[in-house]
N, C-alpha and C positions, 0 to 999 in steps of 0.2 A: 503493499499499502502507501501513496506517497504520502509522505509526509509535508506541511505546509506551516510556514512559521509566521502567525501572525503577532504583528508590532505591539497588540494590546495584550493577548490572551498568551502568549508563545508556541510551541509545538503543538500541531492537531493534525490527525488526519484527515485526506483529501474531502473526505467526504461531508466534514461542517462547511466547507467551501463551494459558494458559486463565481464564476465568471462574470466577468463584469465588461468586458468591453477594453479595446486598447486605450492603456494609460495617457493622460496630459494631451486630452483632446479641444480644442479651442472652440467653443460655442460661440455661433454668431450670435448680437442682441437686437439686431433688425432682421429678422430672417422673412418678414414680408414684403420686404423691397427685390429679394434674391427670387431668382426663375424656378419654376420648377426642377428642372435638370440638377442646380445648384444645389437647391435643398435635399435631392433625391443623393447626391452624391456626397455633401455633407452627412446626411444621416447612418449611411450604405456602405461606404467605398472606405475600406482601412487598406491600410498597410499589411502585408504577407510575410515577413523577413525571415530568411531560414538564417537562425543565431541567436545573439540576446533581441529582446523586447519589451516593451514597459506597456503593463496590464493593470485593468484595474481588479481587483476581485472583493468579497462580502462574506466575512466571517458569520453567515447565516444560522449555525447554530453555537453560536459562542457568543460575544460581543455585540454582534450584529454590525458592525462599524466596517466601510469601505475602507479598502487600505490599496497601494498601488505594491507591484510585484517585475524583480526583473526575471525574464524566464528564457531559459536555451530552447528554441523550438526543435532543437534536432534532439538532445538526448530529455528534455522536460524535466530539467533539473530549475528550481529553485536560485538561483544567484543572488538576492537578496531581496529582503520587504521592507517595507516604511510608510508611515503613514500617510494618509492626504493630506495634501495642501504642503507636505514637504517636498523640495527642491528634487528635480530628476537628477540619476546619477550620472556621471560620466561613462557611457556605455563602453568608449576605448577605452580606458583605467580599466575596467572590470574585465574587458576582453586581455587586456596584458596581465591582467592578476591572476586569471585563470590558466594561462597558457604555461606560470611558474610551478 
């Protein structure tokens, strides 16, 4: 079973969590001024990189809070997790650290 570290509750089994989408997505304030295609792209089109990616997760069967995680999409390994609102970590530095 995959273990995910909640920044509030600590290490927990994956069944307690739900994926919340790509992390750090800027949402526009004035969507009424955008055409339909632009709104659809902002809602549904996300990056799908091979390697490290930043995601939102929610600890639904624990504290109930959202947090961010850096996960390797190749190995499904969670490199780090951090509270929502904290700055995005430098992915290049995390890649270099993982190589060591």
